[in-house]
Backbone bond lengths (Angstrom), bond angles and torsions (degrees), N, CA, C in turn:
res aa  C-N    CA-C-N  psi(-1)  N-CA   C-N-CA  omega(-1)  CA-C   N-CA-C  phi
1 M - - - 1.500 - - 1.498 112.19 -
2 S 1.256 116.59 138.47 1.492 114.57 179.87 1.482 110.98 -79.23
3 T 1.361 117.24 159.24 1.495 125.65 178.12 1.496 108.49 -61.47
4 L 1.346 121.42 126.52 1.411 125.55 178.61 1.485 112.50 -107.21
5 Y 1.342 116.96 140.54 1.403 118.84 -176.74 1.495 114.42 -69.62
6 Q 1.272 123.41 127.63 1.475 125.78 175.40 1.482 114.45 -113.28
7 A 1.325 116.60 101.12 1.418 122.01 179.66 1.604 111.48 -66.80
8 P 1.323 116.59 157.27 1.458 120.50 -178.64 1.522 112.66 -57.83
9 E 1.400 115.53 -35.71 1.564 117.09 -177.99 1.510 110.01 -71.31
10 H 1.365 120.72 -9.41 1.442 122.76 -178.94 1.498 111.96 -103.32
11 E 1.269 119.05 1.44 1.535 125.22 -171.20 1.477 109.39 -68.18
12 F 1.346 119.67 -13.95 1.535 117.96 -178.00 1.585 109.20 -103.70
13 E 1.341 115.57 12.62 1.481 118.51 175.65 1.537 109.31 -70.53
14 A 1.309 118.25 142.32 1.473 121.61 178.01 1.453 110.51 -59.73
15 Q 1.315 116.41 -40.50 1.489 118.46 173.60 1.538 104.02 -140.57
16 P 1.335 120.35 154.79 1.506 121.24 176.05 1.424 111.35 -49.34
17 G 1.272 121.61 119.25 1.453 128.40 175.11 1.512 113.85 81.27
18 L 1.268 120.77 7.07 1.507 125.77 177.08 1.437 113.09 -123.31
19 P 1.258 120.75 129.47 1.565 120.21 -177.09 1.485 111.20 -75.82
20 E 1.446 122.62 -16.65 1.429 122.30 -175.62 1.531 100.45 -149.86
21 P 1.418 110.17 160.54 1.536 113.92 178.94 1.479 108.43 -71.42
22 L 1.408 113.33 147.20 1.487 119.57 -177.54 1.558 108.24 -73.47
23 P 1.414 113.12 149.57 1.474 117.77 174.40 1.565 109.55 -62.00
24 S 1.243 116.34 161.18 1.427 127.24 178.43 1.440 114.98 -55.52
25 N 1.328 116.18 -30.60 1.496 123.80 177.15 1.473 121.92 -92.63
26 E 1.467 108.80 12.59 1.531 116.49 -175.20 1.555 102.34 -127.03
27 E 1.324 113.31 145.49 1.450 120.01 -179.13 1.529 107.30 -145.64
28 I 1.320 113.56 148.90 1.482 122.38 176.49 1.568 109.03 -72.30
29 I 1.321 112.36 130.95 1.436 118.50 173.92 1.558 110.00 -100.44
30 W 1.202 115.36 -46.05 1.490 118.54 176.56 1.618 108.78 -147.84
31 Q 1.315 114.29 149.33 1.376 118.52 175.32 1.604 106.40 -145.52
32 G 1.292 112.48 140.16 1.555 115.18 179.97 1.555 106.71 -179.26
33 G 1.369 111.88 -172.28 1.404 123.25 -175.30 1.588 111.27 -142.96
34 P 1.240 115.54 -178.62 1.478 118.91 -177.59 1.512 111.42 -76.59
35 D 1.307 117.28 151.82 1.526 122.07 170.84 1.466 108.77 -79.55
36 L 1.399 116.30 123.27 1.421 125.39 -176.10 1.532 114.33 -45.42
37 K 1.373 113.03 -57.40 1.468 117.34 -176.90 1.537 111.81 -62.72
38 A 1.249 118.19 -42.33 1.554 121.42 177.57 1.458 109.80 -63.06
39 F 1.288 117.94 -44.60 1.464 127.33 -175.13 1.601 107.21 -64.30
40 A 1.294 117.80 -46.32 1.483 117.56 171.86 1.432 118.50 -59.51
41 M 1.274 116.03 -33.68 1.470 123.45 -172.18 1.569 103.08 -83.85
42 H 1.212 123.48 -49.65 1.426 127.42 -164.15 1.563 114.02 -92.02
43 A 1.317 113.27 -37.50 1.447 118.54 -179.13 1.555 113.90 -90.67
44 F 1.372 117.94 -35.31 1.425 122.73 -176.95 1.535 107.35 -113.33
45 H 1.357 120.09 -2.72 1.446 121.21 168.43 1.654 108.71 61.52
46 M 1.271 114.70 39.79 1.467 117.48 -172.99 1.533 112.50 -57.63
47 H 1.370 116.53 -37.96 1.417 121.60 -173.75 1.685 109.71 -67.12
48 W 1.283 111.08 -31.26 1.547 114.16 179.51 1.510 108.90 -76.47
49 F 1.322 115.81 -41.82 1.487 118.52 177.00 1.616 111.25 -62.13
50 A 1.318 112.84 -38.18 1.531 113.51 176.87 1.464 113.02 -65.52
51 L 1.431 115.38 -37.83 1.485 121.21 175.52 1.505 109.07 -56.27
52 Y 1.331 113.79 -53.26 1.483 124.01 -172.66 1.583 108.64 -57.99
53 F 1.268 115.75 -52.17 1.433 121.66 -177.21 1.540 109.23 -65.78
54 G 1.286 118.19 -36.51 1.406 122.10 -178.90 1.499 110.82 -64.76
55 V 1.361 114.23 -40.14 1.484 118.03 -177.95 1.551 105.10 -70.89
56 M 1.363 119.20 -41.25 1.477 116.15 177.67 1.534 115.31 -59.81
57 V 1.269 115.85 -34.43 1.439 119.14 178.62 1.520 112.45 -71.51
58 L 1.343 114.10 -40.54 1.451 123.40 173.14 1.555 111.52 -56.80
59 L 1.269 114.77 -44.01 1.484 119.83 -179.32 1.521 112.27 -67.20
60 K 1.383 111.86 -35.44 1.480 121.38 173.85 1.600 109.65 -63.27
61 V 1.310 114.21 -40.25 1.471 114.65 -176.93 1.638 111.27 -70.29
62 I 1.341 112.92 -33.16 1.471 117.40 176.45 1.517 108.89 -67.21
63 A 1.339 115.28 -46.00 1.388 117.06 -178.92 1.599 117.93 -63.82
64 V 1.311 115.84 -31.94 1.430 121.80 179.70 1.523 105.14 -74.67
65 S 1.341 116.72 -42.35 1.545 117.58 -176.51 1.470 112.15 -65.86
66 Q 1.377 115.39 -25.62 1.580 116.20 -177.66 1.550 109.02 -95.26
67 S 1.270 117.86 -6.33 1.496 120.09 -173.80 1.512 110.56 -70.39
68 V 1.249 120.21 159.14 1.482 124.87 178.80 1.480 109.21 -65.85
69 G 1.191 120.44 -40.22 1.525 121.50 -175.53 1.521 112.17 -80.02
70 G 1.318 113.45 -21.19 1.550 116.16 -178.90 1.589 112.42 68.57
71 W 1.319 111.04 -168.46 1.393 118.74 -179.44 1.587 114.86 -62.99
72 S 1.290 114.42 -29.33 1.486 117.10 -179.63 1.461 114.33 -62.99
73 Q 1.329 116.69 -27.16 1.452 119.73 -177.40 1.522 111.90 -111.07
74 E 1.330 123.39 -26.70 1.362 130.18 -170.30 1.557 112.59 -99.83
75 W 1.344 115.95 -9.03 1.497 115.41 -173.68 1.590 112.62 -58.52
76 P 1.341 122.94 -31.04 1.381 119.99 177.07 1.529 115.80 -55.54
77 G 1.434 114.40 -43.28 1.436 119.60 174.89 1.467 112.88 -55.46
78 F 1.420 116.87 -46.43 1.436 119.17 -178.70 1.542 113.10 -59.88
79 V 1.314 112.34 -45.88 1.488 120.67 178.33 1.547 112.74 -56.20
80 W 1.316 110.51 -42.99 1.474 118.73 -179.68 1.568 108.81 -65.33
81 A 1.357 122.18 -43.94 1.387 123.52 177.96 1.418 112.85 -69.25
82 L 1.318 119.65 -37.98 1.510 121.06 176.16 1.532 113.32 -69.63
83 G 1.282 114.99 -33.95 1.529 116.74 174.33 1.467 111.85 -69.35
84 L 1.349 123.41 -43.62 1.417 122.21 173.18 1.482 116.90 -56.51
85 S 1.498 111.17 -42.39 1.477 111.51 -179.25 1.453 113.46 -64.38
86 V 1.390 116.66 -41.30 1.369 123.78 -178.85 1.604 109.39 -64.34
87 A 1.305 119.88 -42.29 1.407 122.21 178.39 1.451 112.54 -61.06
88 A 1.355 118.88 -44.72 1.467 124.45 178.43 1.435 110.68 -61.35
89 L 1.330 124.17 -41.42 1.422 123.37 176.48 1.504 114.24 -68.99
90 V 1.294 117.95 -34.68 1.439 120.02 178.14 1.548 109.56 -68.34
91 L 1.390 114.91 -37.84 1.454 118.03 178.88 1.511 112.50 -64.64
92 I 1.377 114.61 -42.70 1.449 118.92 175.24 1.600 112.61 -58.95
93 G 1.372 111.19 -46.75 1.445 112.06 179.25 1.469 114.71 -66.77
94 L 1.329 121.59 -32.41 1.443 121.23 173.69 1.504 111.78 -65.78
95 L 1.371 114.68 -39.31 1.502 114.57 176.46 1.583 114.46 -58.76
96 A 1.387 109.00 -39.81 1.499 114.14 177.56 1.416 110.19 -64.96
97 Y 1.344 120.19 -46.28 1.423 124.49 -176.76 1.576 107.97 -62.43
98 W 1.221 118.21 -50.32 1.513 119.09 178.00 1.479 112.05 -58.01
99 S 1.329 118.94 -41.80 1.454 120.18 177.83 1.475 110.86 -59.10
100 V 1.340 117.96 -50.08 1.458 122.47 -175.72 1.546 109.73 -62.07
101 N 1.318 115.59 -37.23 1.528 117.10 -172.18 1.500 112.17 -85.70
102 T 1.311 120.21 -4.54 1.448 124.17 173.38 1.541 113.04 -113.54
103 T 1.365 115.12 5.25 1.431 113.86 177.38 1.548 112.32 -106.64
104 M 1.284 115.86 142.56 1.365 120.48 173.02 1.524 111.75 -148.40
105 Y 1.344 116.04 126.49 1.372 121.65 -179.96 1.569 109.36 -101.04
106 T 1.347 114.67 133.82 1.525 116.15 179.38 1.502 106.37 -129.76
107 L 1.393 114.15 123.80 1.410 124.04 177.43 1.579 109.30 -104.62
108 T 1.331 118.17 120.73 1.398 120.43 176.16 1.496 107.19 -114.48
109 N 1.364 113.55 -175.76 1.492 115.48 -178.28 1.622 107.05 -83.37
110 R 1.247 120.27 6.04 1.415 124.26 178.67 1.537 120.22 -129.24
111 R 1.423 111.95 -19.14 1.427 112.71 -176.23 1.589 108.21 -165.70
112 L 1.267 108.39 164.36 1.481 121.43 171.69 1.485 112.68 -105.59
113 V 1.356 120.52 119.54 1.416 123.36 177.84 1.478 109.71 -108.21
114 M 1.320 111.20 129.18 1.490 115.90 178.23 1.570 113.13 -118.72
115 R 1.251 123.77 107.10 1.359 128.84 178.59 1.547 108.76 -94.66
116 I 1.336 117.01 106.84 1.458 120.59 -174.04 1.536 108.61 -132.21
117 G 1.385 117.01 168.22 1.381 120.14 174.19 1.539 112.87 116.70
118 I 1.313 115.39 134.62 1.503 119.30 -178.43 1.482 110.57 -88.07
119 V 1.420 117.75 -64.16 1.402 121.74 -176.86 1.519 108.69 -90.66
120 L 1.351 119.17 -42.46 1.435 120.20 -179.38 1.628 106.83 -112.00
121 T 1.280 116.49 102.87 1.456 120.63 -179.40 1.607 111.90 -69.39
122 I 1.376 113.90 131.61 1.531 112.82 179.40 1.608 99.68 -128.61
123 T 1.278 111.78 144.26 1.438 118.31 176.47 1.561 107.48 -119.50
124 F 1.362 112.69 125.59 1.492 115.59 178.16 1.625 108.62 -111.06
125 N 1.257 110.99 125.06 1.544 120.64 172.53 1.450 108.88 -95.46
126 L 1.337 115.37 113.02 1.465 121.11 -178.85 1.562 109.62 -114.76
127 P 1.350 113.12 95.37 1.529 114.53 -178.54 1.534 108.72 -58.34
128 L 1.316 115.40 140.87 1.510 120.09 -179.71 1.464 109.46 -60.49
129 K 1.359 121.87 -36.40 1.441 122.10 178.64 1.436 115.43 -65.21
130 R 1.317 120.93 -13.44 1.424 123.79 -177.46 1.513 109.87 -98.73
131 L 1.286 125.12 -3.56 1.415 129.63 -179.98 1.476 112.93 -90.56
132 A 1.272 120.04 128.34 1.443 125.77 179.36 1.448 121.50 -80.91
133 Q 1.390 114.37 -56.11 1.471 119.59 178.99 1.594 107.84 -147.39
134 A 1.265 114.40 171.12 1.507 120.97 176.84 1.507 107.35 -150.08
135 G 1.267 117.36 161.03 1.447 126.85 179.97 1.501 109.70 -139.37
136 I 1.284 118.87 168.39 1.438 125.24 172.50 1.555 114.21 -134.85
137 H 1.311 112.81 136.74 1.499 120.34 178.97 1.557 105.60 -120.71
138 V 1.276 118.60 109.52 1.551 122.39 -172.08 1.443 104.91 -90.36
139 Y 1.356 123.33 137.82 1.314 128.70 170.03 1.616 115.53 -99.18
140 K 1.206 122.08 167.76 1.445 120.03 -171.74 1.498 110.60 -65.08
141 D 1.356 114.67 -34.52 1.460 120.53 -178.27 1.463 116.19 -72.27
142 G 1.319 118.07 -5.09 1.486 125.51 -176.23 1.484 114.14 98.59
143 S 1.334 118.75 -18.35 1.418 121.60 177.39 1.569 109.02 -70.28
144 A 1.316 112.76 161.40 1.480 118.50 -173.01 1.526 114.51 -147.51
145 D 1.328 116.23 149.06 1.448 118.46 164.80 1.534 112.09 -101.60
146 I 1.273 115.55 140.98 1.496 121.13 -175.76 1.522 106.32 -121.37
147 P 1.323 121.05 85.04 1.550 118.68 177.51 1.562 111.28 -77.00
148 I 1.300 112.41 142.36 1.435 120.98 -170.29 1.553 109.11 -125.13
149 R 1.360 115.20 123.86 1.504 119.16 178.23 1.447 107.59 -92.09
150 L 1.344 114.79 127.55 1.525 119.56 171.32 1.408 111.08 -78.64
151 N 1.308 118.18 166.47 1.499 128.15 169.61 1.491 105.62 -62.20
152 P 1.400 113.53 142.14 1.432 119.18 -178.45 1.499 119.99 -45.95
153 E 1.278 116.13 -34.30 1.521 123.56 179.52 1.446 114.20 -74.35
154 D 1.306 119.62 -19.16 1.446 124.99 -177.74 1.536 109.62 -98.65
155 K 1.310 116.80 138.75 1.512 122.45 177.39 1.450 109.06 -149.95
156 I 1.366 110.10 141.71 1.484 117.27 174.11 1.600 103.62 -125.17
157 P 1.327 115.50 131.40 1.517 116.70 -177.15 1.588 110.74 -61.88
158 Y 1.334 114.34 136.74 1.455 123.12 -172.37 1.526 108.72 -56.26
159 L 1.275 116.92 -42.23 1.571 118.32 -176.49 1.505 109.34 -66.42
160 H 1.264 121.04 -26.02 1.460 125.42 177.16 1.478 114.00 -69.52
161 L 1.347 110.01 -30.45 1.556 117.24 179.53 1.514 112.97 -88.82
162 W 1.303 116.61 -38.31 1.490 119.19 -171.11 1.479 112.08 -49.28
163 P 1.389 119.46 137.86 1.516 124.76 1.55 1.471 114.05 -95.44
164 H 1.451 114.80 27.22 1.419 119.63 177.91 1.506 110.75 -97.45
165 A 1.376 113.40 49.59 1.514 119.70 -176.68 1.501 108.07 -145.03
166 R 1.329 114.23 149.78 1.425 122.39 173.11 1.380 114.93 -64.52
167 A 1.364 117.04 126.25 1.496 121.07 -173.27 1.534 115.27 -59.48
168 W 1.280 117.20 135.34 1.458 127.06 168.26 1.535 107.46 78.94
169 K 1.281 121.58 5.22 1.483 119.39 175.44 1.554 107.37 -92.18
170 L 1.267 115.25 79.99 1.441 120.36 -173.44 1.567 112.14 -90.31
171 A 1.308 119.09 -37.37 1.389 123.46 176.32 1.518 116.68 -65.44
172 H 1.246 111.38 -45.31 1.490 124.18 174.90 1.443 112.39 -127.83
173 P 1.342 116.42 76.52 1.537 122.34 -179.19 1.636 111.48 -51.45
174 E 1.342 111.61 136.40 1.338 116.91 176.46 1.605 113.63 -115.56
175 P 1.305 119.81 110.13 1.496 120.23 -179.21 1.603 106.98 -53.31
176 M 1.310 110.69 151.90 1.426 117.11 177.17 1.514 118.33 -142.97
177 I 1.346 117.68 126.59 1.428 119.99 172.99 1.491 105.80 -74.84
178 R 1.422 118.37 115.23 1.402 124.50 -169.83 1.449 114.66 -98.61
179 C 1.323 114.43 132.28 1.565 122.31 166.59 1.555 112.29 47.46
180 V 1.363 120.84 46.45 1.440 118.37 -179.06 1.538 104.83 -88.90
181 P 1.346 113.13 142.81 1.432 121.95 174.94 1.450 111.53 -56.75
182 N 1.265 122.25 151.36 1.484 128.70 175.18 1.526 105.05 52.54
183 G 1.206 117.42 53.40 1.523 121.99 -172.42 1.562 114.46 -62.18
184 K 1.293 118.59 -39.10 1.486 118.38 175.09 1.508 113.15 -56.89
185 H 1.284 117.94 -42.91 1.450 121.21 -175.14 1.578 105.09 -70.22
186 V 1.362 121.64 -44.00 1.485 120.99 175.75 1.457 113.45 -56.15
187 A 1.403 112.87 -45.54 1.536 118.89 -179.56 1.552 108.51 -58.18
188 S 1.354 116.25 -42.36 1.463 118.18 178.29 1.433 118.16 -60.86
189 L 1.366 111.77 -41.09 1.419 118.16 177.73 1.470 110.66 -64.26
190 F 1.392 119.26 -41.32 1.455 127.01 -179.15 1.574 107.21 -60.59
191 A 1.256 116.93 -46.13 1.441 119.19 -173.64 1.539 109.06 -69.31
192 D 1.371 117.16 -43.58 1.475 119.28 178.74 1.526 110.82 -59.01
193 A 1.372 115.38 -41.12 1.437 118.57 -176.95 1.504 112.67 -71.63
194 W 1.311 120.68 -31.00 1.437 125.96 175.53 1.589 105.48 -67.63
195 A 1.343 117.49 -50.80 1.406 121.59 -178.29 1.628 113.12 -57.50
196 S 1.292 112.56 -41.40 1.527 117.56 177.35 1.437 110.07 -65.92
197 A 1.357 121.33 -43.64 1.427 121.96 -172.46 1.475 108.74 -73.00
198 N 1.342 117.64 -27.99 1.499 117.72 177.92 1.413 117.87 -96.80
199 Q 1.420 111.54 1.07 1.476 117.96 179.99 1.549 115.29 56.95
200 V 1.289 114.06 47.79 1.469 117.20 179.60 1.559 107.97 -125.43
201 D 1.254 113.62 163.92 1.499 119.99 177.12 1.498 104.09 -97.39
202 L 1.273 114.44 103.30 1.500 122.81 -177.76 1.535 111.56 -86.61
203 K 1.319 115.80 117.72 1.484 121.04 172.84 1.475 107.75 -95.99
204 Q 1.318 117.85 104.25 1.406 120.08 175.40 1.573 111.30 -66.87
205 R 1.225 119.22 138.97 1.445 120.77 178.30 1.474 105.42 -141.50
206 E 1.292 113.60 155.30 1.582 120.53 172.02 1.469 106.70 -118.54
207 L 1.354 115.61 139.38 1.391 123.01 173.79 1.576 111.00 -114.76
208 S 1.203 119.64 143.03 1.504 123.20 175.37 1.594 106.96 -79.02
209 P 1.290 118.60 138.08 1.518 121.85 173.34 1.466 110.15 -46.68
210 L 1.403 117.42 134.93 1.398 120.69 170.22 1.466 112.90 -72.42
211 N 1.354 116.04 119.35 1.505 117.78 -177.61 1.352 116.37 52.23
212 G 1.389 118.01 28.85 1.402 123.45 178.72 1.530 116.79 73.42
213 N 1.381 116.01 9.80 1.476 119.65 -172.84 1.585 101.66 -107.62
214 P 1.429 115.11 109.90 1.523 119.28 177.91 1.438 110.75 -60.76
215 A 1.287 119.43 -32.26 1.580 117.95 -175.84 1.492 111.18 -72.41
216 K 1.326 120.40 -33.72 1.493 120.36 171.38 1.429 116.12 -72.42
217 S 1.421 114.29 -29.23 1.333 115.16 -179.04 1.543 113.60 -73.26
218 I 1.373 116.51 -33.03 1.394 122.69 -176.66 1.536 107.50 -67.94
219 N 1.364 118.72 -41.19 1.425 126.17 -173.36 1.536 104.69 -69.70
220 H 1.288 118.70 -40.16 1.423 121.86 -177.05 1.619 110.55 -67.95
221 A 1.383 111.43 -34.85 1.446 115.83 -170.15 1.587 111.33 -78.84
222 Y 1.456 116.94 -23.12 1.366 118.31 -177.94 1.619 110.69 -66.95
223 G 1.319 110.25 126.80 1.505 112.38 -176.62 1.532 107.12 -136.35
224 P 1.374 117.82 -163.37 1.456 120.73 -178.02 1.578 114.46 -71.84
225 D 1.332 114.38 -16.16 1.507 117.25 -178.33 1.543 109.64 -109.78
226 M 1.287 115.11 172.89 1.464 121.49 -175.21 1.539 105.23 -88.37
227 A 1.301 116.52 65.37 1.447 119.71 -177.96 1.537 109.78 -78.89
228 L 1.359 123.61 120.92 1.424 126.59 178.96 1.477 105.57 -80.32
229 V 1.276 125.84 110.38 1.406 125.20 -171.92 1.490 114.70 -120.11
230 K 1.275 116.90 147.27 1.386 122.92 178.39 1.512 111.10 -79.08
231 V 1.379 119.76 113.62 1.422 121.51 -170.19 1.519 112.08 -103.08
232 G 1.302 115.79 -4.75 1.437 121.19 -177.61 1.397 116.55 173.21
233 Q 1.326 117.82 152.87 1.510 119.70 171.85 1.563 103.46 -133.97
234 S 1.387 104.17 116.47 1.554 109.59 -175.11 1.513 111.59 -83.43
235 S 1.291 118.70 152.96 1.551 126.66 -179.96 1.424 104.56 -92.24
236 L 1.353 126.78 -8.59 1.454 127.41 -175.22 1.523 110.08 -93.44
């Protein structure tokens, strides 16, 4: 198991990532957190923000170059625009960094525990017997998102989960294990743990995205069993 970051506010945990000691009949199968680079790109969309601010700075350069006063008079405006862009990117990067370093996912033979939150830490205990379906979205670097659909009677507010939630599922939010390294292996462990907890014979299957649309693929794949399905393969 890799070394996991333990922030001072978590030093009183019974075990890293767990609010209390596990019962004698429960054991940890896997524990980990998001990959920082993948999380910054796919959860906070750092690359798109960088592109946006880069275009804004470039437009400012063109505007200053074509202005009557030129650089001799307009350079403060350029510096101001550049400074704001850099500050915004640094802030987004820090949010991603803090999110990763305060997040810990723990999979046991009975539940999934999600410890999330930057300022206010929240721990969600999700019994495997209360989980309906799951999917996997694999990124090019091998990291993956694992969205989890809860039973219809269970609901966690979207804002309590974000950014550890499947996008745009506001009416029925779906917790999501985000950007974990070696995602296929983690997904396999999750599926096996669910099958064992529910005493079912789980047949793992993969489905190709419908028309290249992961959202359509995951809806199509959800069925009466806990099929762990491939909902997308990202090119990023």
